[in-house]
Steps between C-alpha positions, in 0.01 A plus 500: 500500500327722248148616561309482170230722639749784482553421132126510434458829681795654312350386170166657578665821623711524182199448273288754690787751490533472123844337499587396146423135425860409410614633838229307681593185308869533588417555867280189504764286328765616747273446801409147384872426456560619855226264627651201318842592634376543855315168502798322346740650754269414789475145370874475455564628853233275659565183302850538359375481142719688254328405172164621373310382193292764320228347286142552379290806426660822626849368421413504129518878515856567380538828687385347830711193450819697432429727800431204728817321393711809553358567847542138607858462370607813687400335832669170411201297388554278195211521254372220279259575213360316203 
């Protein structure tokens, strides 16, 4: 399972090191997609669920949504959106 504390620490480190904002943003989006994928795979493995519904707030971000869908489909999780 992903540890979001690592994500937070990496974000702070990037900002303090002067990493360009677009690079930081891409790293955050990719890390969040990894967290969603990891939680979905863990749920699938523990419960046998192979479908996930992405809805509300963060899933209105088109970049995040497309990234999430791609990461989930690669591991065999069917994605429902609205």
